[in-house]
N, C-alpha and C positions, 0 to 999 in steps of 0.2 A: 120674500125680498129682506132684506137689512134696511131699514133707514139712514141714509149717510152713508151706504156703500154700497156702489154699482157692486154686482155681481153677472156671471158670465150669461145668465139670461135674460139681460138686458141687451135691447139694440134703439138704435138710433133713426128717426124717419124725421128724413130734410128734404125739403124741396131744391132739385137742379133744372135749371133751366136748362132747354132741348139742346139750345147752342153750344152747351158745355160737352156737350156727350160726342164719341166716337162717330162717326160716319156710318159704320156698320149699327150701332144699334140707333141711331136714329132714324135707316130706314125701315128699323122693324115696328118701330112705334108708330101711336094715330098723331097723326096731328094735333100738336098739343105744342102751349109753349111751356109747360112745368110739369114735370113727372114728381114722383117722390122716390125718393131713396131709402129701402131698407139694409141698415147695415151694423159692422157690428162696433165695438168703442175702438181696435186697431183701425176702422174705416174700411175694411172688405164687406165689399156690397154681398147683400144675401138675394137683394129683389129691386127691381123698380116697376112702380105700378103708377095706373093714372089718377090715382087720388089718394089726398093724406087718408081719409077713413077708410079706403081698402087696405092703404096699409097696416093700419093700428089693428082692422080685424085680420087680417093673414101673421102679421106680429101673433096676434093671441093666440090665435088658432094653434098656434106651430110653440106654444108654450114660453113664448119672450115676456118682458117687459118692455112696452114699447114707449120711447121718451121724445119728445119734441126736441130738434134742434133748429136754432133761430138763424 
């Protein structure tokens, strides 16, 4: 990865409130107030996971460079 430049292997990890997800997605998730989205720069969601640590592990296992979004 080049410092100062985001490449195609960068993904973003951000918290998502359960209430902001579509009903059909909420029905499939365990009862939690917040889950974490792993997504591309253009907003394409690649995964929803139960916690931040798991999101970073998943990204790295798939050769992505995860960055936090606050």
